[in-house]
N, CA, C and O atoms as CSV, one atom per row, in Angstrom:
chain,resi,resn,atom,element,x,y,z
A,1,MET,N,N,24.786,112.844,8.274
A,1,MET,CA,C,25.446,113.723,7.295
A,1,MET,C,C,26.740,113.173,6.898
A,1,MET,O,O,27.483,112.611,7.703
A,2,LYS,N,N,27.028,113.340,5.600
A,2,LYS,CA,C,28.248,112.779,5.014
A,2,LYS,C,C,29.125,114.003,4.567
A,2,LYS,O,O,28.636,114.982,4.004
A,3,LYS,N,N,30.428,113.874,4.856
A,3,LYS,CA,C,31.314,114.925,4.370
A,3,LYS,C,C,31.752,114.763,2.989
A,3,LYS,O,O,32.181,113.662,2.644
A,4,VAL,N,N,31.696,115.748,2.141
A,4,VAL,CA,C,32.075,115.706,0.754
A,4,VAL,C,C,33.224,116.607,0.445
A,4,VAL,O,O,33.268,117.739,0.926
A,5,ARG,N,N,34.160,116.140,-0.344
A,5,ARG,CA,C,35.266,117.056,-0.713
A,5,ARG,C,C,35.016,117.384,-2.208
A,5,ARG,O,O,34.754,116.516,-3.041
A,6,VAL,N,N,35.116,118.678,-2.473
A,6,VAL,CA,C,34.830,119.198,-3.845
A,6,VAL,C,C,36.139,119.910,-4.268
A,6,VAL,O,O,36.761,120.643,-3.499
A,7,PHE,N,N,36.505,119.654,-5.501
A,7,PHE,CA,C,37.670,120.363,-6.119
A,7,PHE,C,C,37.075,121.380,-7.112
A,7,PHE,O,O,36.259,120.976,-7.940
A,8,ALA,N,N,37.415,122.597,-7.080
A,8,ALA,CA,C,36.918,123.523,-8.034
A,8,ALA,C,C,38.094,124.411,-8.496
A,8,ALA,O,O,38.990,124.786,-7.740
A,9,ALA,N,N,38.003,124.726,-9.868
A,9,ALA,CA,C,39.041,125.586,-10.381
A,9,ALA,C,C,38.927,127.007,-9.853
A,9,ALA,O,O,37.839,127.581,-9.802
A,10,ALA,N,N,40.014,127.540,-9.479
A,10,ALA,CA,C,40.030,128.967,-9.025
A,10,ALA,C,C,41.154,129.730,-9.681
A,10,ALA,O,O,42.183,129.130,-9.992
A,11,GLY,N,N,41.014,131.001,-9.903
A,11,GLY,CA,C,42.008,131.748,-10.554
A,11,GLY,C,C,41.501,132.372,-11.780
A,11,GLY,O,O,40.349,132.163,-12.162
A,12,ARG,N,N,42.358,133.164,-12.440
A,12,ARG,CA,C,41.998,133.761,-13.698
A,12,ARG,C,C,41.920,132.747,-14.802
A,12,ARG,O,O,42.372,131.607,-14.695
A,13,ALA,N,N,41.308,133.235,-15.897
A,13,ALA,CA,C,41.192,132.308,-17.149
A,13,ALA,C,C,42.615,132.025,-17.629
A,13,ALA,O,O,43.513,132.866,-17.579
A,14,GLY,N,N,42.756,130.816,-18.087
A,14,GLY,CA,C,44.037,130.396,-18.679
A,14,GLY,C,C,44.662,129.326,-17.888
A,14,GLY,O,O,44.602,129.350,-16.659
A,15,PRO,N,N,45.292,128.332,-18.569
A,15,PRO,CA,C,45.793,127.162,-17.854
A,15,PRO,C,C,46.883,127.516,-16.897
A,15,PRO,O,O,46.973,126.835,-15.875
A,16,ALA,N,N,47.724,128.499,-17.098
A,16,ALA,CA,C,48.838,128.760,-16.213
A,16,ALA,C,C,48.414,129.359,-14.891
A,16,ALA,O,O,49.138,129.242,-13.902
A,17,SER,N,N,47.256,129.998,-14.850
A,17,SER,CA,C,46.848,130.654,-13.640
A,17,SER,C,C,45.703,129.799,-12.886
A,17,SER,O,O,45.264,130.198,-11.807
A,18,THR,N,N,45.283,128.739,-13.420
A,18,THR,CA,C,44.230,127.985,-12.821
A,18,THR,C,C,44.859,126.979,-11.893
A,18,THR,O,O,45.857,126.327,-12.200
A,19,ARG,N,N,44.175,126.877,-10.648
A,19,ARG,CA,C,44.611,125.958,-9.595
A,19,ARG,C,C,43.402,125.276,-9.026
A,19,ARG,O,O,42.302,125.826,-9.090
A,20,LEU,N,N,43.562,124.119,-8.479
A,20,LEU,CA,C,42.349,123.427,-7.828
A,20,LEU,C,C,42.326,123.830,-6.391
A,20,LEU,O,O,43.368,123.904,-5.740
A,21,VAL,N,N,41.187,124.082,-5.905
A,21,VAL,CA,C,40.932,124.448,-4.490
A,21,VAL,C,C,39.970,123.379,-3.944
A,21,VAL,O,O,38.918,123.072,-4.504
A,22,GLU,N,N,40.416,122.852,-2.826
A,22,GLU,CA,C,39.588,121.856,-2.142
A,22,GLU,C,C,38.699,122.530,-1.140
A,22,GLU,O,O,39.138,123.393,-0.380
A,23,ARG,N,N,37.417,122.125,-1.141
A,23,ARG,CA,C,36.483,122.639,-0.233
A,23,ARG,C,C,35.667,121.419,0.350
A,23,ARG,O,O,35.288,120.490,-0.363
A,24,SER,N,N,35.444,121.494,1.618
A,24,SER,CA,C,34.708,120.358,2.223
A,24,SER,C,C,33.347,120.971,2.763
A,24,SER,O,O,33.310,122.106,3.237
A,25,PHE,N,N,32.269,120.183,2.669
A,25,PHE,CA,C,31.041,120.554,3.304
A,25,PHE,C,C,30.190,119.268,3.579
A,25,PHE,O,O,30.404,118.209,2.989
A,26,ALA,N,N,29.282,119.424,4.451
A,26,ALA,CA,C,28.405,118.288,4.853
A,26,ALA,C,C,27.196,118.307,3.992
A,26,ALA,O,O,26.651,119.370,3.696
A,27,VAL,N,N,26.749,117.109,3.568
A,27,VAL,CA,C,25.483,117.004,2.813
A,27,VAL,C,C,24.709,115.881,3.340
A,27,VAL,O,O,25.261,114.908,3.853
A,28,ALA,N,N,23.426,115.998,3.224
A,28,ALA,CA,C,22.554,114.870,3.645
A,28,ALA,C,C,22.726,113.726,2.719
A,28,ALA,O,O,22.900,113.959,1.523
A,29,THR,N,N,22.693,112.453,3.187
A,29,THR,CA,C,22.801,111.331,2.299
A,29,THR,C,C,21.653,111.217,1.397
A,29,THR,O,O,21.841,110.741,0.277
A,30,LYS,N,N,20.462,111.607,1.764
A,30,LYS,CA,C,19.275,111.564,0.977
A,30,LYS,C,C,18.521,112.803,1.080
A,30,LYS,O,O,18.459,113.375,2.169
A,31,VAL,N,N,17.943,113.272,0.052
A,31,VAL,CA,C,17.222,114.543,-0.051
A,31,VAL,C,C,15.865,114.188,-0.636
A,31,VAL,O,O,15.745,113.415,-1.587
A,32,ARG,N,N,14.792,114.819,0.007
A,32,ARG,CA,C,13.454,114.608,-0.579
A,32,ARG,C,C,13.159,115.819,-1.475
A,32,ARG,O,O,13.392,116.962,-1.083
A,33,ILE,N,N,12.632,115.546,-2.708
A,33,ILE,CA,C,12.335,116.613,-3.657
A,33,ILE,C,C,10.807,116.492,-3.985
A,33,ILE,O,O,10.300,115.403,-4.253
A,34,ARG,N,N,10.154,117.577,-3.952
A,34,ARG,CA,C,8.718,117.604,-4.313
A,34,ARG,C,C,8.489,118.642,-5.319
A,34,ARG,O,O,8.969,119.771,-5.220
A,35,PHE,N,N,7.703,118.225,-6.351
A,35,PHE,CA,C,7.371,119.168,-7.421
A,35,PHE,C,C,6.064,118.722,-8.114
A,35,PHE,O,O,5.741,117.535,-8.067
A,36,GLY,N,N,5.352,119.570,-8.711
A,36,GLY,CA,C,4.090,119.277,-9.339
A,36,GLY,C,C,4.340,118.772,-10.808
A,36,GLY,O,O,5.283,119.186,-11.483
A,37,LEU,N,N,3.478,117.900,-11.227
A,37,LEU,CA,C,3.473,117.398,-12.603
A,37,LEU,C,C,2.101,117.376,-13.170
A,37,LEU,O,O,1.127,117.170,-12.445
A,38,ALA,N,N,2.002,117.577,-14.409
A,38,ALA,CA,C,0.692,117.443,-15.118
A,38,ALA,C,C,0.296,115.963,-15.056
A,38,ALA,O,O,1.173,115.099,-15.101
A,39,ARG,N,N,-0.944,115.663,-14.957
A,39,ARG,CA,C,-1.466,114.277,-14.858
A,39,ARG,C,C,-0.986,113.369,-16.003
A,39,ARG,O,O,-0.645,112.201,-15.814
A,40,ASP,N,N,-0.982,113.969,-17.192
A,40,ASP,CA,C,-0.569,113.138,-18.386
A,40,ASP,C,C,0.939,112.850,-18.297
A,40,ASP,O,O,1.372,111.772,-18.705
A,41,THR,N,N,1.729,113.764,-17.787
A,41,THR,CA,C,3.160,113.595,-17.632
A,41,THR,C,C,3.361,112.405,-16.560
A,41,THR,O,O,4.152,111.491,-16.794
A,42,LEU,N,N,2.661,112.460,-15.464
A,42,LEU,CA,C,2.793,111.448,-14.431
A,42,LEU,C,C,2.424,110.090,-15.007
A,42,LEU,O,O,3.116,109.106,-14.743
A,43,GLN,N,N,1.300,110.005,-15.826
A,43,GLN,CA,C,0.969,108.839,-16.381
A,43,GLN,C,C,2.042,108.243,-17.308
A,43,GLN,O,O,2.315,107.043,-17.303
A,44,LEU,N,N,2.639,109.157,-18.111
A,44,LEU,CA,C,3.688,108.669,-19.025
A,44,LEU,C,C,4.858,108.130,-18.223
A,44,LEU,O,O,5.362,107.056,-18.551
A,45,ILE,N,N,5.321,108.832,-17.173
A,45,ILE,CA,C,6.372,108.396,-16.325
A,45,ILE,C,C,6.049,106.983,-15.641
A,45,ILE,O,O,6.870,106.066,-15.594
A,46,ASP,N,N,4.813,106.924,-15.143
A,46,ASP,CA,C,4.421,105.668,-14.508
A,46,ASP,C,C,4.390,104.506,-15.512
A,46,ASP,O,O,4.755,103.373,-15.199
A,47,SER,N,N,3.959,104.818,-16.676
A,47,SER,CA,C,3.947,103.748,-17.801
A,47,SER,C,C,5.361,103.278,-18.077
A,47,SER,O,O,5.647,102.081,-18.119
A,48,ALA,N,N,6.216,104.229,-18.261
A,48,ALA,CA,C,7.619,103.873,-18.553
A,48,ALA,C,C,8.301,103.060,-17.371
A,48,ALA,O,O,9.068,102.122,-17.587
A,49,ALA,N,N,7.966,103.488,-16.144
A,49,ALA,CA,C,8.527,102.863,-14.979
A,49,ALA,C,C,8.028,101.381,-14.939
A,49,ALA,O,O,8.803,100.454,-14.700
A,50,VAL,N,N,6.737,101.209,-15.176
A,50,VAL,CA,C,6.204,99.809,-15.223
A,50,VAL,C,C,6.822,99.005,-16.297
A,50,VAL,O,O,7.125,97.830,-16.093
A,51,ALA,N,N,7.029,99.603,-17.463
A,51,ALA,CA,C,7.587,98.801,-18.574
A,51,ALA,C,C,8.993,98.375,-18.280
A,51,ALA,O,O,9.448,97.363,-18.814
A,52,LEU,N,N,9.735,99.140,-17.414
A,52,LEU,CA,C,11.051,98.715,-16.992
A,52,LEU,C,C,11.094,97.911,-15.758
A,52,LEU,O,O,12.156,97.411,-15.388
A,53,GLY,N,N,9.917,97.747,-15.053
A,53,GLY,CA,C,9.841,96.953,-13.947
A,53,GLY,C,C,10.468,97.668,-12.720
A,53,GLY,O,O,11.127,97.028,-11.901
A,54,THR,N,N,10.265,98.935,-12.607
A,54,THR,CA,C,10.892,99.703,-11.501
A,54,THR,C,C,9.834,100.637,-10.962
A,54,THR,O,O,8.722,100.720,-11.485
A,55,THR,N,N,10.206,101.345,-9.892
A,55,THR,CA,C,9.243,102.243,-9.337
A,55,THR,C,C,9.383,103.617,-9.960
A,55,THR,O,O,10.388,103.950,-10.588
A,56,ARG,N,N,8.342,104.395,-9.763
A,56,ARG,CA,C,8.367,105.782,-10.275
A,56,ARG,C,C,9.572,106.529,-9.794
A,56,ARG,O,O,10.258,107.160,-10.598
A,57,SER,N,N,9.875,106.484,-8.459
A,57,SER,CA,C,10.960,107.239,-7.925
A,57,SER,C,C,12.277,106.798,-8.539
A,57,SER,O,O,13.083,107.627,-8.963
A,58,ARG,N,N,12.495,105.469,-8.585
A,58,ARG,CA,C,13.782,105.015,-9.188
A,58,ARG,C,C,13.902,105.408,-10.646
A,58,ARG,O,O,14.966,105.809,-11.118
A,59,PHE,N,N,12.833,105.288,-11.321
A,59,PHE,CA,C,12.833,105.646,-12.813
A,59,PHE,C,C,13.194,107.200,-12.932
A,59,PHE,O,O,14.040,107.597,-13.733
A,60,MET,N,N,12.524,108.007,-12.115
A,60,MET,CA,C,12.726,109.472,-12.247
A,60,MET,C,C,14.242,109.806,-11.854
A,60,MET,O,O,14.897,110.615,-12.512
A,61,VAL,N,N,14.727,109.177,-10.808
A,61,VAL,CA,C,16.130,109.404,-10.423
A,61,VAL,C,C,17.088,108.997,-11.453
A,61,VAL,O,O,18.046,109.723,-11.716
A,62,ALA,N,N,16.875,107.781,-12.108
A,62,ALA,CA,C,17.726,107.299,-13.099
A,62,ALA,C,C,17.692,108.249,-14.326
A,62,ALA,O,O,18.736,108.546,-14.908
A,63,CYS,N,N,16.539,108.698,-14.694
A,63,CYS,CA,C,16.373,109.640,-15.864
A,63,CYS,C,C,17.151,110.944,-15.594
A,63,CYS,O,O,17.950,111.423,-16.398
A,64,ALA,N,N,16.849,111.475,-14.395
A,64,ALA,CA,C,17.497,112.714,-14.056
A,64,ALA,C,C,18.972,112.644,-13.969
A,64,ALA,O,O,19.664,113.562,-14.410
A,65,ARG,N,N,19.507,111.535,-13.387
A,65,ARG,CA,C,20.948,111.355,-13.283
A,65,ARG,C,C,21.484,111.296,-14.805
A,65,ARG,O,O,22.398,112.031,-15.178
A,66,GLN,N,N,20.913,110.463,-15.570
A,66,GLN,CA,C,21.485,110.324,-17.000
A,66,GLN,C,C,21.447,111.684,-17.689
A,66,GLN,O,O,22.424,112.066,-18.333
A,67,ARG,N,N,20.375,112.403,-17.574
A,67,ARG,CA,C,20.290,113.692,-18.272
A,67,ARG,C,C,21.283,114.670,-17.673
A,67,ARG,O,O,21.852,115.467,-18.419
A,68,ALA,N,N,21.509,114.655,-16.445
A,68,ALA,CA,C,22.541,115.512,-15.776
A,68,ALA,C,C,23.872,115.173,-16.303
A,68,ALA,O,O,24.632,116.085,-16.629
A,69,MET,N,N,24.231,113.896,-16.420
A,69,MET,CA,C,25.519,113.464,-16.930
A,69,MET,C,C,25.728,113.988,-18.385
A,69,MET,O,O,26.763,114.557,-18.733
A,70,ASP,N,N,24.639,113.746,-19.226
A,70,ASP,CA,C,24.626,114.143,-20.556
A,70,ASP,C,C,24.933,115.668,-20.713
A,70,ASP,O,O,25.782,116.071,-21.508
A,71,VAL,N,N,24.268,116.413,-19.990
A,71,VAL,CA,C,24.438,117.937,-19.972
A,71,VAL,C,C,25.860,118.241,-19.579
A,71,VAL,O,O,26.503,119.037,-20.262
A,72,LEU,N,N,26.370,117.686,-18.572
A,72,LEU,CA,C,27.701,118.036,-18.114
A,72,LEU,C,C,28.741,117.595,-19.087
A,72,LEU,O,O,29.703,118.319,-19.341
A,73,LEU,N,N,28.567,116.371,-19.664
A,73,LEU,CA,C,29.562,115.911,-20.661
A,73,LEU,C,C,29.541,116.753,-21.958
A,73,LEU,O,O,30.550,116.917,-22.644
A,74,ASP,N,N,28.338,117.272,-22.249
A,74,ASP,CA,C,28.235,118.160,-23.461
A,74,ASP,C,C,28.896,119.544,-23.213
A,74,ASP,O,O,29.122,120.282,-24.172
A,75,GLN,N,N,29.203,119.898,-21.977
A,75,GLN,CA,C,29.827,121.131,-21.675
A,75,GLN,C,C,31.332,121.079,-21.603
A,75,GLN,O,O,31.967,121.992,-21.074
A,76,CYS,N,N,31.916,120.003,-22.138
A,76,CYS,CA,C,33.337,119.857,-22.089
A,76,CYS,C,C,34.013,120.974,-22.854
A,76,CYS,O,O,33.682,121.284,-23.999
A,77,LEU,N,N,34.986,121.568,-22.162
A,77,LEU,CA,C,35.698,122.741,-22.782
A,77,LEU,C,C,37.249,122.412,-22.740
A,77,LEU,O,O,37.829,122.094,-21.702
A,78,LEU,N,N,37.820,122.517,-23.903
A,78,LEU,CA,C,39.221,122.271,-24.078
A,78,LEU,C,C,39.904,123.627,-24.232
A,78,LEU,O,O,39.592,124.365,-25.166
A,79,ARG,N,N,40.806,123.962,-23.357
A,79,ARG,CA,C,41.611,125.262,-23.463
A,79,ARG,C,C,42.986,124.849,-23.998
A,79,ARG,O,O,43.757,124.158,-23.332
A,80,LEU,N,N,43.245,125.276,-25.161
A,80,LEU,CA,C,44.546,124.896,-25.882
A,80,LEU,C,C,45.214,126.068,-26.365
A,80,LEU,O,O,44.566,126.996,-26.849
A,81,ASN,N,N,46.584,126.095,-26.260
A,81,ASN,CA,C,47.272,127.174,-27.014
A,81,ASN,C,C,47.393,126.761,-28.455
A,81,ASN,O,O,46.880,125.701,-28.814
A,82,ALA,N,N,48.027,127.516,-29.287
A,82,ALA,CA,C,48.086,127.272,-30.765
A,82,ALA,C,C,48.673,125.940,-31.037
A,82,ALA,O,O,48.166,125.194,-31.875
A,83,ASP,N,N,49.812,125.590,-30.301
A,83,ASP,CA,C,50.421,124.275,-30.573
A,83,ASP,C,C,49.591,123.168,-30.121
A,83,ASP,O,O,49.543,122.147,-30.807
A,84,GLY,N,N,48.914,123.268,-29.012
A,84,GLY,CA,C,47.973,122.237,-28.593
A,84,GLY,C,C,46.834,121.986,-29.533
A,84,GLY,O,O,46.439,120.851,-29.797
A,85,PHE,N,N,46.298,123.125,-30.049
A,85,PHE,CA,C,45.198,123.058,-31.049
A,85,PHE,C,C,45.759,122.294,-32.345
A,85,PHE,O,O,45.119,121.379,-32.862
A,86,ASP,N,N,46.906,122.699,-32.797
A,86,ASP,CA,C,47.376,122.030,-34.003
A,86,ASP,C,C,47.615,120.575,-33.780
A,86,ASP,O,O,47.379,119.778,-34.688
A,87,SER,N,N,48.086,120.172,-32.583
A,87,SER,CA,C,48.345,118.857,-32.242
A,87,SER,C,C,47.003,118.055,-32.268
A,87,SER,O,O,46.947,116.956,-32.819
A,88,LEU,N,N,45.962,118.611,-31.681
A,88,LEU,CA,C,44.696,118.036,-31.627
A,88,LEU,C,C,44.148,117.793,-33.093
A,88,LEU,O,O,43.687,116.691,-33.392
A,89,ILE,N,N,44.197,118.728,-33.911
A,89,ILE,CA,C,43.759,118.690,-35.279
A,89,ILE,C,C,44.552,117.541,-36.054
A,89,ILE,O,O,43.985,116.778,-36.836
A,90,ASP,N,N,45.823,117.492,-35.786
A,90,ASP,CA,C,46.644,116.425,-36.426
A,90,ASP,C,C,46.116,115.034,-36.061
A,90,ASP,O,O,45.942,114.162,-36.912
A,91,ILE,N,N,45.863,114.864,-34.728
A,91,ILE,CA,C,45.442,113.638,-34.244
A,91,ILE,C,C,44.058,113.246,-34.843
A,91,ILE,O,O,43.845,112.109,-35.263
A,92,LEU,N,N,43.116,114.256,-34.865
A,92,LEU,CA,C,41.807,113.997,-35.463
A,92,LEU,C,C,41.864,113.746,-36.994
A,92,LEU,O,O,41.057,112.993,-37.539
A,93,ASP,N,N,42.813,114.380,-37.651
A,93,ASP,CA,C,42.942,114.181,-39.105
A,93,ASP,C,C,43.599,112.867,-39.425
A,93,ASP,O,O,43.502,112.420,-40.568
A,94,GLN,N,N,44.261,112.219,-38.496
A,94,GLN,CA,C,44.973,110.959,-38.795
A,94,GLN,C,C,44.573,109.897,-37.811
A,94,GLN,O,O,45.352,109.526,-36.934
A,95,PRO,N,N,43.330,109.394,-37.955
A,95,PRO,CA,C,42.855,108.293,-36.955
A,95,PRO,C,C,43.692,107.070,-37.186
A,95,PRO,O,O,44.274,106.903,-38.257
A,96,PRO,N,N,43.759,106.222,-36.208
A,96,PRO,CA,C,44.543,105.009,-36.346
A,96,PRO,C,C,43.824,104.084,-37.412
A,96,PRO,O,O,42.650,104.220,-37.757
A,97,ALA,N,N,44.687,103.142,-37.871
A,97,ALA,CA,C,44.139,102.162,-38.896
A,97,ALA,C,C,43.089,101.331,-38.203
A,97,ALA,O,O,43.197,101.006,-37.021
A,98,PRO,N,N,42.022,100.979,-39.004
A,98,PRO,CA,C,40.937,100.156,-38.499
A,98,PRO,C,C,41.496,98.781,-37.945
A,98,PRO,O,O,42.355,98.145,-38.556
A,99,GLY,N,N,40.970,98.386,-36.792
A,99,GLY,CA,C,41.358,97.145,-36.242
A,99,GLY,C,C,40.556,95.974,-36.857
A,99,GLY,O,O,39.668,96.210,-37.676
A,100,PRO,N,N,40.855,94.733,-36.476
A,100,PRO,CA,C,40.134,93.586,-37.008
A,100,PRO,C,C,38.608,93.636,-36.710
A,100,PRO,O,O,37.812,93.250,-37.565
A,101,ARG,N,N,38.201,94.098,-35.530
A,101,ARG,CA,C,36.769,94.091,-35.158
A,101,ARG,C,C,35.962,95.103,-36.131
A,101,ARG,O,O,34.844,94.855,-36.583
A,102,LEU,N,N,36.663,96.223,-36.369
A,102,LEU,CA,C,35.962,97.242,-37.232
A,102,LEU,C,C,35.989,96.746,-38.674
A,102,LEU,O,O,35.024,96.982,-39.402
A,103,CYS,N,N,37.029,96.082,-39.114
A,103,CYS,CA,C,36.973,95.515,-40.506
A,103,CYS,C,C,35.852,94.490,-40.679
A,103,CYS,O,O,35.103,94.511,-41.656
A,104,ALA,N,N,35.763,93.564,-39.664
A,104,ALA,CA,C,34.716,92.618,-39.650
A,104,ALA,C,C,33.329,93.256,-39.688
A,104,ALA,O,O,32.445,92.828,-40.430
A,105,LEU,N,N,33.173,94.252,-38.897
A,105,LEU,CA,C,31.880,94.951,-38.848
A,105,LEU,C,C,31.518,95.524,-40.163
A,105,LEU,O,O,30.378,95.399,-40.611
A,106,ARG,N,N,32.515,96.186,-40.831
A,106,ARG,CA,C,32.348,96.766,-42.133
A,106,ARG,C,C,31.827,95.778,-43.207
A,106,ARG,O,O,31.059,96.133,-44.101
A,107,GLN,N,N,32.303,94.494,-43.060
A,107,GLN,CA,C,31.958,93.479,-44.036
A,107,GLN,C,C,30.604,92.866,-43.793
A,107,GLN,O,O,30.121,92.131,-44.654
A,108,ARG,N,N,29.966,93.122,-42.676
A,108,ARG,CA,C,28.612,92.510,-42.402
A,108,ARG,C,C,27.576,93.244,-43.173
A,108,ARG,O,O,27.663,94.450,-43.406
A,109,VAL,N,N,26.549,92.458,-43.582
A,109,VAL,CA,C,25.435,93.112,-44.252
A,109,VAL,C,C,24.502,93.678,-43.240
A,109,VAL,O,O,24.048,92.926,-42.378
A,110,PRO,N,N,24.163,94.991,-43.268
A,110,PRO,CA,C,23.273,95.569,-42.289
A,110,PRO,C,C,21.933,94.838,-42.193
A,110,PRO,O,O,21.424,94.321,-43.187
A,111,ALA,N,N,21.388,94.804,-41.024
A,111,ALA,CA,C,20.090,94.163,-40.714
A,111,ALA,C,C,18.985,94.643,-41.653
A,111,ALA,O,O,18.189,93.835,-42.132
A,112,TRP,N,N,18.930,95.922,-41.914
A,112,TRP,CA,C,17.874,96.455,-42.792
A,112,TRP,C,C,17.978,96.105,-44.206
A,112,TRP,O,O,17.004,96.200,-44.953
A,113,HIS,N,N,19.238,95.663,-44.641
A,113,HIS,CA,C,19.344,95.103,-45.967
A,113,HIS,C,C,18.984,93.594,-46.010
A,113,HIS,O,O,18.475,93.118,-47.024
A,114,LYS,N,N,19.240,92.863,-44.943
A,114,LYS,CA,C,18.799,91.450,-44.879
A,114,LYS,C,C,17.306,91.379,-44.870
A,114,LYS,O,O,16.768,90.457,-45.484
A,115,GLN,N,N,16.574,92.277,-44.224
A,115,GLN,CA,C,15.146,92.143,-44.214
A,115,GLN,C,C,14.622,92.448,-45.584
A,115,GLN,O,O,13.646,91.828,-46.006
A,116,ALA,N,N,15.227,93.386,-46.318
A,116,ALA,CA,C,14.750,93.752,-47.693
A,116,ALA,C,C,14.910,92.613,-48.633
A,116,ALA,O,O,14.149,92.516,-49.596
A,117,MET,N,N,15.871,91.725,-48.412
A,117,MET,CA,C,16.132,90.567,-49.299
A,117,MET,C,C,15.061,89.546,-49.241
A,117,MET,O,O,14.800,88.885,-50.246
A,118,HIS,N,N,14.414,89.374,-48.107
A,118,HIS,CA,C,13.440,88.313,-47.921
A,118,HIS,C,C,12.131,88.662,-48.479
A,118,HIS,O,O,11.195,87.865,-48.401
């Protein structure tokens, strides 16, 4: 068993009343998960795993991890007062000047235009 420290927000809504609370608990280093799949879904997963040169288990864990991260990153919540919101809008409305790499990228002919020329 491995000991894990978790920090969670506790308190009433609002930045002034929110504090981080540390909690510790033990978790198993590996957990076995079993669930049923339709045969066609399993074949699809197996085909994708073979295409990437990995096992079914590793493929499924990688996909589940990526999806979990995507879901959690999509849940980002910014709590701002009126001044903070105005500052954020000002920053978004005035992006920095394009750097040399972006300028070079803008001058390149897109690949789909190159193929149309031939």
